[in-house]
LUMMI-766310 format. One record per atom (N, C-alpha, C, O, CB): z, x, y; residue number from 1; residue in one letter; chain. Coordinates in steps of 0.001 Angstrom, whole numbers, padded with zeros to 6 digits. Glycine has a CB too. Example, Ala and Ser with C-alpha at 12.3 -4.5 7.8 and 13.67 -1.06 7.14 Angstrom:
2
<<007800; 013190; -005690>; 1; A; A>
<<007800; 012300; -004500>; 1; A; A>
<<007800; 013200; -003300>; 1; A; A>
<<008465; 014236; -003319>; 1; A; A>
<<009046; 011308; -004473>; 1; A; A>
<<007080; 012850; -002250>; 2; S; A>
<<007140; 013670; -001060>; 2; S; A>
<<007870; 012900; 000030>; 2; S; A>
<<008039; 013409; 001138>; 2; S; A>
<<005725; 014084; -000598>; 2; S; A>
This chain:
85
<<-056391; 188802; 084232>; 1; X; A>
<<-056579; 188556; 085637>; 1; X; A>
<<-055385; 189080; 086410>; 1; X; A>
<<-054232; 188898; 086016>; 1; X; A>
<<-056791; 187072; 085904>; 1; X; A>
<<-055685; 189725; 087502>; 2; X; A>
<<-054610; 190301; 088298>; 2; X; A>
<<-054323; 189499; 089549>; 2; X; A>
<<-053170; 189407; 089968>; 2; X; A>
<<-054947; 191712; 088674>; 2; X; A>
<<-055347; 188912; 090158>; 3; X; A>
<<-055129; 188197; 091407>; 3; X; A>
<<-055148; 186698; 091171>; 3; X; A>
<<-055914; 186190; 090352>; 3; X; A>
<<-056184; 188587; 092444>; 3; X; A>
<<-054310; 186014; 091889>; 4; X; A>
<<-054225; 184568; 091781>; 4; X; A>
<<-052852; 184095; 092211>; 4; X; A>
<<-052018; 184878; 092667>; 4; X; A>
<<-054527; 184110; 090353>; 4; X; A>
<<-052633; 182799; 092057>; 5; X; A>
<<-051354; 182201; 092431>; 5; X; A>
<<-050876; 181291; 091315>; 5; X; A>
<<-051675; 180743; 090554>; 5; X; A>
<<-051473; 181418; 093758>; 5; X; A>
<<-049582; 181140; 091229>; 6; X; A>
<<-049003; 180166; 090306>; 6; X; A>
<<-048738; 178901; 091115>; 6; X; A>
<<-048043; 178930; 092131>; 6; X; A>
<<-047679; 180714; 089622>; 6; X; A>
<<-049305; 177785; 090644>; 7; X; A>
<<-049172; 176516; 091352>; 7; X; A>
<<-048549; 175481; 090426>; 7; X; A>
<<-048714; 175536; 089207>; 7; X; A>
<<-050546; 176026; 091875>; 7; X; A>
<<-047831; 174535; 091025>; 8; X; A>
<<-047296; 173395; 090290>; 8; X; A>
<<-048279; 172247; 090431>; 8; X; A>
<<-048717; 171928; 091536>; 8; X; A>
<<-045874; 172990; 090807>; 8; X; A>
<<-048620; 171636; 089324>; 9; X; A>
<<-049556; 170519; 089319>; 9; X; A>
<<-048763; 169259; 089010>; 9; X; A>
<<-048043; 169183; 088015>; 9; X; A>
<<-050715; 170737; 088280>; 9; X; A>
<<-048914; 168260; 089899>; 10; X; A>
<<-048150; 167024; 089782>; 10; X; A>
<<-049075; 165828; 089658>; 10; X; A>
<<-050203; 165835; 090150>; 10; X; A>
<<-047223; 166849; 090982>; 10; X; A>
<<-048576; 164814; 088996>; 11; X; A>
<<-049263; 163529; 088918>; 11; X; A>
<<-049082; 162813; 090265>; 11; X; A>
<<-048205; 163180; 091046>; 11; X; A>
<<-048709; 162657; 087723>; 11; X; A>
<<-049895; 161809; 090534>; 12; X; A>
<<-049742; 161043; 091772>; 12; X; A>
<<-048410; 160305; 091832>; 12; X; A>
<<-047951; 159951; 092918>; 12; X; A>
<<-050883; 160052; 091914>; 12; X; A>
<<-047783; 160068; 090682>; 13; X; A>
<<-046479; 159397; 090673>; 13; X; A>
<<-045343; 160360; 091023>; 13; X; A>
<<-044210; 159922; 091221>; 13; X; A>
<<-046221; 158766; 089303>; 13; X; A>
<<-045630; 161682; 091103>; 14; X; A>
<<-044629; 162660; 091486>; 14; X; A>
<<-044074; 163477; 090340>; 14; X; A>
<<-043282; 164390; 090576>; 14; X; A>
<<-043525; 161982; 092163>; 14; X; A>
<<-044457; 163186; 089104>; 15; X; A>
<<-043960; 163922; 087936>; 15; X; A>
<<-044663; 165271; 087842>; 15; X; A>
<<-045889; 165339; 087922>; 15; X; A>
<<-044176; 163106; 086632>; 15; X; A>
<<-043888; 166348; 087673>; 16; X; A>
<<-044480; 167692; 087542>; 16; X; A>
<<-045023; 167856; 086130>; 16; X; A>
<<-044282; 167743; 085153>; 16; X; A>
<<-043428; 168812; 087862>; 16; X; A>
<<-046317; 168122; 086030>; 17; X; A>
<<-047003; 168190; 084745>; 17; X; A>
<<-047097; 169604; 084200>; 17; X; A>
<<-046775; 169851; 083037>; 17; X; A>
<<-048381; 167611; 084871>; 17; X; A>
<<-047542; 170542; 085047>; 18; X; A>
<<-047815; 171905; 084596>; 18; X; A>
<<-047441; 172909; 085673>; 18; X; A>
<<-047354; 172571; 086853>; 18; X; A>
<<-049292; 172062; 084213>; 18; X; A>
<<-047226; 174130; 085257>; 19; X; A>
<<-047183; 175284; 086147>; 19; X; A>
<<-048336; 176162; 085669>; 19; X; A>
<<-048361; 176580; 084511>; 19; X; A>
<<-045758; 176050; 086114>; 19; X; A>
<<-049299; 176447; 086567>; 20; X; A>
<<-050590; 177020; 086177>; 20; X; A>
<<-050918; 178232; 087038>; 20; X; A>
<<-050660; 178241; 088242>; 20; X; A>
<<-051709; 175968; 086290>; 20; X; A>
<<-051495; 179258; 086404>; 21; X; A>
<<-051969; 180441; 087118>; 21; X; A>
<<-053383; 180159; 087590>; 21; X; A>
<<-054310; 180114; 086782>; 21; X; A>
<<-051917; 181725; 086216>; 21; X; A>
<<-053558; 179967; 088899>; 22; X; A>
<<-054860; 179650; 089489>; 22; X; A>
<<-055494; 180923; 090001>; 22; X; A>
<<-054943; 181594; 090874>; 22; X; A>
<<-054724; 178612; 090630>; 22; X; A>
<<-056664; 181259; 089453>; 23; X; A>
<<-057414; 182419; 089907>; 23; X; A>
<<-058576; 181925; 090763>; 23; X; A>
<<-059227; 180939; 090419>; 23; X; A>
<<-057922; 183278; 088701>; 23; X; A>
<<-058832; 182597; 091859>; 24; X; A>
<<-059952; 182223; 092705>; 24; X; A>
<<-059589; 181146; 093708>; 24; X; A>
<<-058443; 180707; 093804>; 24; X; A>
<<-061097; 181760; 091861>; 24; X; A>
<<-060612; 180734; 094454>; 25; X; A>
<<-060424; 179732; 095503>; 25; X; A>
<<-061008; 178409; 095068>; 25; X; A>
<<-061783; 178339; 094114>; 25; X; A>
<<-061064; 180187; 096818>; 25; X; A>
<<-060628; 177359; 095779>; 26; X; A>
<<-061207; 176051; 095538>; 26; X; A>
<<-060291; 175110; 094781>; 26; X; A>
<<-059119; 175397; 094537>; 26; X; A>
<<-062476; 176200; 094795>; 26; X; A>
<<-060876; 173966; 094416>; 27; X; A>
<<-060131; 172933; 093701>; 27; X; A>
<<-059902; 173331; 092260>; 27; X; A>
<<-060602; 174184; 091713>; 27; X; A>
<<-060867; 171600; 093763>; 27; X; A>
<<-058921; 172707; 091659>; 28; X; A>
<<-058691; 172885; 090224>; 28; X; A>
<<-059509; 171811; 089510>; 28; X; A>
<<-059255; 170616; 089659>; 28; X; A>
<<-057146; 172786; 089855>; 28; X; A>
<<-060489; 172257; 088737>; 29; X; A>
<<-061365; 171347; 088020>; 29; X; A>
<<-060996; 171306; 086545>; 29; X; A>
<<-061016; 170245; 085922>; 29; X; A>
<<-062826; 171757; 088193>; 29; X; A>
<<-060663; 172455; 085995>; 30; X; A>
<<-060248; 172529; 084598>; 30; X; A>
<<-059051; 173455; 084495>; 30; X; A>
<<-058916; 174401; 085270>; 30; X; A>
<<-061407; 173020; 083688>; 30; X; A>
<<-058185; 173177; 083536>; 31; X; A>
<<-057005; 174001; 083277>; 31; X; A>
<<-057200; 174704; 081950>; 31; X; A>
<<-057233; 174049; 080908>; 31; X; A>
<<-055697; 173148; 083271>; 31; X; A>
<<-057330; 176011; 081963>; 32; X; A>
<<-057379; 176751; 080712>; 32; X; A>
<<-055966; 176775; 080140>; 32; X; A>
<<-055030; 177207; 080812>; 32; X; A>
<<-057941; 178205; 080921>; 32; X; A>
<<-055813; 176321; 078927>; 33; X; A>
<<-054491; 176169; 078330>; 33; X; A>
<<-053798; 177514; 078175>; 33; X; A>
<<-052569; 177581; 078186>; 33; X; A>
<<-054595; 175476; 076977>; 33; X; A>
<<-054575; 178589; 078031>; 34; X; A>
<<-053974; 179923; 077897>; 34; X; A>
<<-053312; 180386; 079194>; 34; X; A>
<<-052478; 181291; 079156>; 34; X; A>
<<-055035; 180935; 077471>; 34; X; A>
<<-053654; 179799; 080333>; 35; X; A>
<<-053061; 180192; 081619>; 35; X; A>
<<-051851; 179358; 082021>; 35; X; A>
<<-051273; 179600; 083081>; 35; X; A>
<<-054095; 180098; 082698>; 35; X; A>
<<-051454; 178397; 081218>; 36; X; A>
<<-050277; 177580; 081533>; 36; X; A>
<<-049016; 178407; 081319>; 36; X; A>
<<-048833; 179007; 080259>; 36; X; A>
<<-050240; 176292; 080661>; 36; X; A>
<<-048154; 178437; 082320>; 37; X; A>
<<-046875; 179132; 082146>; 37; X; A>
<<-045765; 178147; 081808>; 37; X; A>
<<-044773; 178531; 081189>; 37; X; A>
<<-046513; 179920; 083414>; 37; X; A>
<<-045914; 176887; 082202>; 38; X; A>
<<-044971; 175834; 081831>; 38; X; A>
<<-045764; 174559; 081576>; 38; X; A>
<<-046601; 174162; 082386>; 38; X; A>
<<-043887; 175614; 082947>; 38; X; A>
<<-045493; 173930; 080450>; 39; X; A>
<<-046225; 172740; 080038>; 39; X; A>
<<-045214; 171628; 079776>; 39; X; A>
<<-044478; 171675; 078790>; 39; X; A>
<<-047103; 173020; 078770>; 39; X; A>
<<-045177; 170616; 080666>; 40; X; A>
<<-044223; 169522; 080535>; 40; X; A>
<<-044837; 168298; 079862>; 40; X; A>
<<-044171; 167273; 079715>; 40; X; A>
<<-043684; 169142; 081896>; 40; X; A>
<<-046114; 168398; 079450>; 41; X; A>
<<-046821; 167283; 078825>; 41; X; A>
<<-047012; 167524; 077331>; 41; X; A>
<<-046996; 166577; 076545>; 41; X; A>
<<-048179; 167066; 079501>; 41; X; A>
<<-047191; 168773; 076937>; 42; X; A>
<<-047410; 169097; 075533>; 42; X; A>
<<-048863; 169376; 075209>; 42; X; A>
<<-049345; 168966; 074153>; 42; X; A>
<<-046916; 167981; 074672>; 42; X; A>
<<-049576; 170067; 076093>; 43; X; A>
<<-050984; 170394; 075852>; 43; X; A>
<<-051166; 171467; 074793>; 43; X; A>
<<-052144; 171446; 074047>; 43; X; A>
<<-051634; 170842; 077132>; 43; X; A>
<<-050226; 172407; 074724>; 44; X; A>
<<-050371; 173498; 073761>; 44; X; A>
<<-050294; 172924; 072354>; 44; X; A>
<<-049311; 172280; 071987>; 44; X; A>
<<-049278; 174591; 073975>; 44; X; A>
<<-051337; 173161; 071575>; 45; X; A>
<<-051399; 172652; 070217>; 45; X; A>
<<-052050; 171288; 070099>; 45; X; A>
<<-052132; 170742; 068999>; 45; X; A>
<<-050036; 172589; 069653>; 45; X; A>
<<-052520; 170718; 071214>; 46; X; A>
<<-053192; 169422; 071155>; 46; X; A>
<<-054615; 169600; 070623>; 46; X; A>
<<-055214; 170665; 070774>; 46; X; A>
<<-053212; 168749; 072554>; 46; X; A>
<<-055138; 168568; 070013>; 47; X; A>
<<-056463; 168621; 069423>; 47; X; A>
<<-057548; 168533; 070488>; 47; X; A>
<<-057329; 167995; 071573>; 47; X; A>
<<-056633; 167504; 068410>; 47; X; A>
<<-058733; 169074; 070159>; 48; X; A>
<<-059888; 168960; 071033>; 48; X; A>
<<-060300; 167491; 071131>; 48; X; A>
<<-060217; 166749; 070152>; 48; X; A>
<<-061063; 169834; 070514>; 48; X; A>
<<-060740; 167082; 072304>; 49; X; A>
<<-061158; 165721; 072643>; 49; X; A>
<<-060017; 164719; 072661>; 49; X; A>
<<-060263; 163513; 072664>; 49; X; A>
<<-062196; 165261; 071677>; 49; X; A>
<<-058777; 165189; 072674>; 50; X; A>
<<-057662; 164268; 072870>; 50; X; A>
<<-057492; 164045; 074369>; 50; X; A>
<<-057926; 164865; 075178>; 50; X; A>
<<-056342; 164819; 072224>; 50; X; A>
<<-056864; 162943; 074732>; 51; X; A>
<<-056690; 162571; 076134>; 51; X; A>
<<-055201; 162455; 076437>; 51; X; A>
<<-054597; 161409; 076195>; 51; X; A>
<<-057426; 161237; 076455>; 51; X; A>
<<-054601; 163532; 076970>; 52; X; A>
<<-053167; 163482; 077269>; 52; X; A>
<<-052859; 162512; 078412>; 52; X; A>
<<-053701; 162254; 079272>; 52; X; A>
<<-052655; 164879; 077621>; 52; X; A>
<<-051644; 161986; 078402>; 53; X; A>
<<-051226; 161042; 079437>; 53; X; A>
<<-049970; 161553; 080127>; 53; X; A>
<<-049240; 162382; 079584>; 53; X; A>
<<-050980; 159641; 078837>; 53; X; A>
<<-049729; 161048; 081330>; 54; X; A>
<<-048517; 161382; 082079>; 54; X; A>
<<-047335; 160711; 081395>; 54; X; A>
<<-047388; 159511; 081124>; 54; X; A>
<<-048628; 160936; 083579>; 54; X; A>
<<-046268; 161457; 081109>; 55; X; A>
<<-045108; 160854; 080435>; 55; X; A>
<<-044389; 159799; 081276>; 55; X; A>
<<-043707; 158937; 080722>; 55; X; A>
<<-044129; 161932; 080058>; 55; X; A>
<<-044529; 159852; 082599>; 56; X; A>
<<-043788; 158924; 083450>; 56; X; A>
<<-044569; 157631; 083723>; 56; X; A>
<<-044030; 156536; 083556>; 56; X; A>
<<-043437; 159601; 084767>; 56; X; A>
<<-045838; 157754; 084143>; 57; X; A>
<<-046585; 156552; 084525>; 57; X; A>
<<-047605; 156111; 083487>; 57; X; A>
<<-048072; 154973; 083548>; 57; X; A>
<<-047285; 156787; 085826>; 57; X; A>
<<-047972; 156973; 082528>; 58; X; A>
<<-048884; 156590; 081461>; 58; X; A>
<<-050355; 156697; 081793>; 58; X; A>
<<-051185; 156222; 081018>; 58; X; A>
<<-048598; 155225; 081061>; 58; X; A>
<<-050718; 157311; 082933>; 59; X; A>
<<-052127; 157459; 083286>; 59; X; A>
<<-052750; 158634; 082531>; 59; X; A>
<<-052079; 159614; 082210>; 59; X; A>
<<-052283; 157656; 084805>; 59; X; A>
<<-054031; 158511; 082261>; 60; X; A>
<<-054770; 159542; 081536>; 60; X; A>
<<-055057; 160723; 082461>; 60; X; A>
<<-055567; 160535; 083566>; 60; X; A>
<<-056089; 158970; 080959>; 60; X; A>
<<-054729; 161952; 082011>; 61; X; A>
<<-054882; 163150; 082836>; 61; X; A>
<<-056266; 163766; 082737>; 61; X; A>
<<-056698; 164448; 083667>; 61; X; A>
<<-053856; 164171; 082446>; 61; X; A>
<<-056961; 163550; 081655>; 62; X; A>
<<-058277; 164140; 081453>; 62; X; A>
<<-058574; 164214; 079970>; 62; X; A>
<<-058044; 163435; 079178>; 62; X; A>
<<-058362; 165538; 082093>; 62; X; A>
<<-059440; 165171; 079596>; 63; X; A>
<<-059814; 165351; 078200>; 63; X; A>
<<-059798; 166835; 077869>; 63; X; A>
<<-060206; 167664; 078682>; 63; X; A>
<<-061206; 164735; 077911>; 63; X; A>
<<-059330; 167164; 076680>; 64; X; A>
<<-059288; 168563; 076246>; 64; X; A>
<<-060624; 168896; 075601>; 64; X; A>
<<-061059; 168234; 074658>; 64; X; A>
<<-058100; 168825; 075250>; 64; X; A>
<<-061270; 169937; 076128>; 65; X; A>
<<-062577; 170365; 075651>; 65; X; A>
<<-062580; 171870; 075452>; 65; X; A>
<<-061694; 172571; 075942>; 65; X; A>
<<-063685; 169944; 076635>; 65; X; A>
<<-063575; 172364; 074733>; 66; X; A>
<<-063785; 173802; 074608>; 66; X; A>
<<-064708; 174227; 075757>; 66; X; A>
<<-065853; 173782; 075836>; 66; X; A>
<<-064399; 174182; 073194>; 66; X; A>
<<-064204; 175084; 076638>; 67; X; A>
<<-064983; 175587; 077764>; 67; X; A>
<<-064951; 177098; 077696>; 67; X; A>
<<-063879; 177702; 077743>; 67; X; A>
<<-064432; 175065; 079135>; 67; X; A>
<<-066113; 177711; 077587>; 68; X; A>
<<-066266; 179167; 077432>; 68; X; A>
<<-065480; 179678; 076225>; 68; X; A>
<<-064913; 180770; 076270>; 68; X; A>
<<-065799; 179896; 078708>; 68; X; A>
<<-065446; 178902; 075160>; 69; X; A>
<<-064786; 179316; 073928>; 69; X; A>
<<-063278; 179179; 073923>; 69; X; A>
<<-062630; 179621; 072975>; 69; X; A>
<<-065127; 180705; 073648>; 69; X; A>
<<-062696; 178579; 074956>; 70; X; A>
<<-061247; 178384; 075044>; 70; X; A>
<<-060948; 176902; 075236>; 70; X; A>
<<-061726; 176199; 075881>; 70; X; A>
<<-060639; 179223; 076208>; 70; X; A>
<<-059842; 176416; 074691>; 71; X; A>
<<-059467; 175029; 074967>; 71; X; A>
<<-059008; 174884; 076424>; 71; X; A>
<<-058247; 175704; 076938>; 71; X; A>
<<-058349; 174563; 073996>; 71; X; A>
<<-059489; 173826; 077065>; 72; X; A>
<<-059164; 173586; 078469>; 72; X; A>
<<-059061; 172088; 078711>; 72; X; A>
<<-059678; 171289; 078007>; 72; X; A>
<<-060226; 174220; 079406>; 72; X; A>
<<-058277; 171719; 079713>; 73; X; A>
<<-058145; 170320; 080117>; 73; X; A>
<<-059098; 170077; 081272>; 73; X; A>
<<-058921; 170650; 082347>; 73; X; A>
<<-056669; 169969; 080518>; 73; X; A>
<<-060101; 169242; 081071>; 74; X; A>
<<-061005; 168833; 082140>; 74; X; A>
<<-060312; 167687; 082853>; 74; X; A>
<<-060089; 166631; 082262>; 74; X; A>
<<-062436; 168413; 081592>; 74; X; A>
<<-059970; 167886; 084119>; 75; X; A>
<<-059052; 167004; 084834>; 75; X; A>
<<-059730; 165742; 085355>; 75; X; A>
<<-060862; 165781; 085837>; 75; X; A>
<<-058422; 167746; 085982>; 75; X; A>
<<-059020; 164630; 085248>; 76; X; A>
<<-059378; 163386; 085902>; 76; X; A>
<<-058712; 163427; 087281>; 76; X; A>
<<-057490; 163310; 087377>; 76; X; A>
<<-058926; 162115; 085054>; 76; X; A>
<<-059498; 163591; 088341>; 77; X; A>
<<-058932; 163830; 089669>; 77; X; A>
<<-058271; 162612; 090289>; 77; X; A>
<<-057619; 162742; 091325>; 77; X; A>
<<-059997; 164318; 090583>; 77; X; A>
<<-058411; 161447; 089703>; 78; X; A>
<<-057749; 160266; 090233>; 78; X; A>
<<-056266; 160222; 089916>; 78; X; A>
<<-055537; 159436; 090520>; 78; X; A>
<<-058407; 159039; 089701>; 78; X; A>
<<-055798; 161048; 088983>; 79; X; A>
<<-054396; 160984; 088584>; 79; X; A>
<<-053584; 162184; 089031>; 79; X; A>
<<-052357; 162154; 088937>; 79; X; A>
<<-054300; 160852; 087106>; 79; X; A>
<<-054221; 163236; 089511>; 80; X; A>
<<-053521; 164455; 089869>; 80; X; A>
<<-053613; 164695; 091367>; 80; X; A>
<<-054672; 164526; 091970>; 80; X; A>
<<-054087; 165648; 089099>; 80; X; A>
<<-052478; 165098; 091970>; 81; X; A>
<<-052473; 165393; 093405>; 81; X; A>
<<-053419; 166537; 093715>; 81; X; A>
<<-053499; 167499; 092951>; 81; X; A>
<<-051056; 165734; 093888>; 81; X; A>
<<-054125; 166447; 094812>; 82; X; A>
<<-055142; 167418; 095187>; 82; X; A>
<<-054493; 168732; 095592>; 82; X; A>
<<-053596; 168759; 096434>; 82; X; A>
<<-056013; 166879; 096328>; 82; X; A>
<<-054956; 169825; 094981>; 83; X; A>
<<-054470; 171161; 095301>; 83; X; A>
<<-055679; 172026; 095607>; 83; X; A>
<<-056596; 172120; 094792>; 83; X; A>
<<-053618; 171765; 094130>; 83; X; A>
<<-055689; 172658; 096773>; 84; X; A>
<<-056751; 173596; 097126>; 84; X; A>
<<-056151; 174922; 097507>; 84; X; A>
<<-055127; 174989; 098188>; 84; X; A>
<<-057616; 173053; 098270>; 84; X; A>
<<-056797; 175974; 097061>; 85; X; A>
<<-056341; 177314; 097393>; 85; X; A>
<<-057494; 178071; 098008>; 85; X; A>
<<-057344; 179237; 098371>; 85; X; A>
<<-055793; 178052; 096146>; 85; X; A>
């Protein structure tokens, strides 16, 4: 992908979770793990169907699933600050 933006994704408690290459417009619904440029939670190498948590507040961030043949984090929008591009 050539066009897009790098965005910082934060928990509602203010802890920076990821730095992600966002392609396209709209909300972030899923995070493809291959597009993470910085991972402060430890998603890389996590098992499918695991549920990562925020290291600071302990809230569940979502679930790791296979989407289009790639591992991705399907986000729980109640724990992550809203980002629209």
